[in-house]
C-alpha positions as CSV (number, residue, x, y, z in Angstrom):
1,S,0.0,0.0,0.0
2,V,1.4,3.4,-1.0
3,G,-1.0,5.2,1.2
4,L,-2.7,7.2,-1.5
5,R,-6.2,8.6,-0.7
6,L,-8.9,8.9,-3.3
7,S,-10.4,12.4,-3.9
8,A,-13.2,13.4,-6.2
9,F,-10.7,15.2,-8.4
10,T,-8.4,12.2,-8.9
11,C,-11.3,9.9,-9.5
12,S,-12.8,12.2,-12.1
13,S,-9.5,12.3,-13.9
14,L,-9.2,8.5,-13.8
15,M,-12.8,8.0,-14.8
16,S,-12.4,10.4,-17.7
17,A,-9.3,8.7,-19.0
18,C,-11.1,5.3,-18.7
19,S,-14.1,6.6,-20.7
20,K,-11.9,8.0,-23.4
21,A,-10.2,4.6,-23.7
22,H,-13.7,3.0,-23.9
23,R,-13.0,1.2,-20.6
24,W,-16.4,1.9,-19.1
25,Q,-16.1,-1.0,-16.6
26,E,-13.0,0.6,-15.0
27,A,-14.7,4.0,-15.0
28,L,-17.7,2.6,-13.1
29,A,-15.5,0.6,-10.8
30,T,-13.7,3.8,-9.9
31,F,-17.0,5.5,-9.2
32,G,-18.1,2.6,-6.9
33,A,-14.7,2.6,-5.2
34,M,-14.8,6.2,-4.4
35,R,-18.2,5.9,-2.9
36,G,-17.2,2.8,-1.0
37,D,-14.3,4.8,0.5
38,G,-16.5,7.6,1.6
39,V,-15.5,10.1,-1.1
40,E,-18.4,12.3,-2.0
41,P,-18.8,12.4,-5.8
42,N,-19.0,15.8,-7.5
43,V,-20.9,16.7,-10.7
44,V,-17.9,15.8,-12.9
45,N,-17.8,12.3,-11.4
46,F,-21.4,11.8,-12.1
47,S,-20.9,13.1,-15.7
48,C,-18.2,10.6,-16.2
49,A,-20.4,7.8,-14.8
50,I,-23.2,8.9,-17.1
51,L,-20.9,8.6,-20.1
52,A,-19.7,5.2,-18.9
53,W,-23.2,3.9,-18.5
54,G,-23.8,5.1,-22.1
55,Q,-20.8,3.2,-23.3
56,A,-22.2,0.1,-21.5
57,S,-25.5,0.6,-23.4
58,H,-27.4,1.3,-20.2
59,W,-29.2,4.5,-21.0
60,A,-31.6,4.2,-18.1
61,R,-28.8,4.0,-15.6
62,A,-27.2,7.0,-17.2
63,V,-30.5,9.0,-16.7
64,D,-30.7,7.6,-13.1
65,A,-27.2,8.9,-12.5
66,L,-28.3,12.4,-13.6
67,A,-31.2,12.2,-11.2
68,E,-28.9,11.1,-8.4
69,I,-27.0,14.4,-8.8
70,W,-30.0,16.2,-7.4
71,R,-30.6,13.6,-4.7
72,C,-27.0,14.3,-3.5
73,G,-27.9,18.0,-3.1
74,L,-25.8,19.0,-6.2
75,Q,-26.9,20.9,-9.3
76,P,-26.2,19.3,-12.7
77,D,-24.1,21.4,-15.0
78,L,-24.3,21.6,-18.8
79,G,-21.7,18.7,-19.1
80,A,-24.0,16.4,-17.1
81,F,-27.1,17.3,-19.1
82,N,-25.2,17.0,-22.4
83,A,-23.8,13.6,-21.4
84,A,-27.2,12.3,-20.6
85,V,-28.8,13.6,-23.8
86,T,-26.0,12.2,-25.8
87,V,-26.4,8.8,-24.2
88,C,-30.2,8.9,-25.0
89,E,-29.4,9.9,-28.6
90,E,-27.0,7.0,-29.0
91,S,-29.6,4.7,-27.5
92,Q,-32.4,6.1,-29.7
93,Q,-34.4,7.2,-26.7
94,W,-35.9,10.3,-28.2
95,E,-38.5,10.9,-25.6
96,Q,-35.9,10.9,-22.8
97,A,-33.6,13.1,-24.9
98,V,-36.3,15.7,-25.4
99,A,-37.3,15.5,-21.7
100,L,-33.7,16.0,-20.6
101,L,-33.4,19.0,-23.0
102,E,-36.5,20.5,-21.4
103,S,-35.0,19.9,-17.9
104,T,-31.8,21.6,-19.1
105,L,-33.8,24.7,-20.2
106,R,-35.9,24.7,-16.9
107,S,-32.7,24.5,-14.8
108,G,-31.7,27.9,-16.2
109,H,-28.8,26.7,-18.2
110,R,-28.1,28.1,-21.7
111,P,-27.5,24.9,-23.6
112,R,-24.9,24.7,-26.4
113,A,-25.9,23.8,-29.9
114,S,-24.6,20.3,-29.4
115,I,-27.4,19.3,-26.9
116,F,-30.1,20.5,-29.3
117,I,-28.4,18.6,-32.1
118,S,-28.3,15.4,-30.0
119,A,-32.0,15.7,-29.1
120,I,-33.0,16.4,-32.8
121,S,-30.8,13.5,-33.9
122,A,-32.5,11.2,-31.4
123,C,-35.9,12.3,-32.8
124,Y,-34.8,11.9,-36.4
125,Q,-33.5,8.4,-35.7
126,R,-36.9,7.3,-34.4
127,S,-38.8,9.4,-37.0
128,A,-40.2,11.5,-34.2
129,W,-38.9,14.8,-35.4
130,E,-42.4,16.4,-35.5
131,Q,-42.7,15.9,-31.7
């Protein structure tokens, strides 16, 4: 044992690197380990977990992770919303993508074009663009 302690910052760096390498299992294991060690996750940790769940093709768990941000007393940032909408787009869950876009707007954030594009793409993929 080297005596290193986990922090939300080091875990988010590790989780991000794992996600970029398409190693979602390790990203989610890190998320679980930090919580098991009593490290309170921040919004960036949750965003990384959302993307990892998306890579694992578990869009519903990704959306649950977004909801958990609120349950932890935190406020999702644009990165968290964008990650969740992107996961829904990739999973062709247009209704969820649109609902999350609406949540983003209600939260007072000024979304970037990419979140609108992801929601529109999800609708287009399911031929629901008129919705």
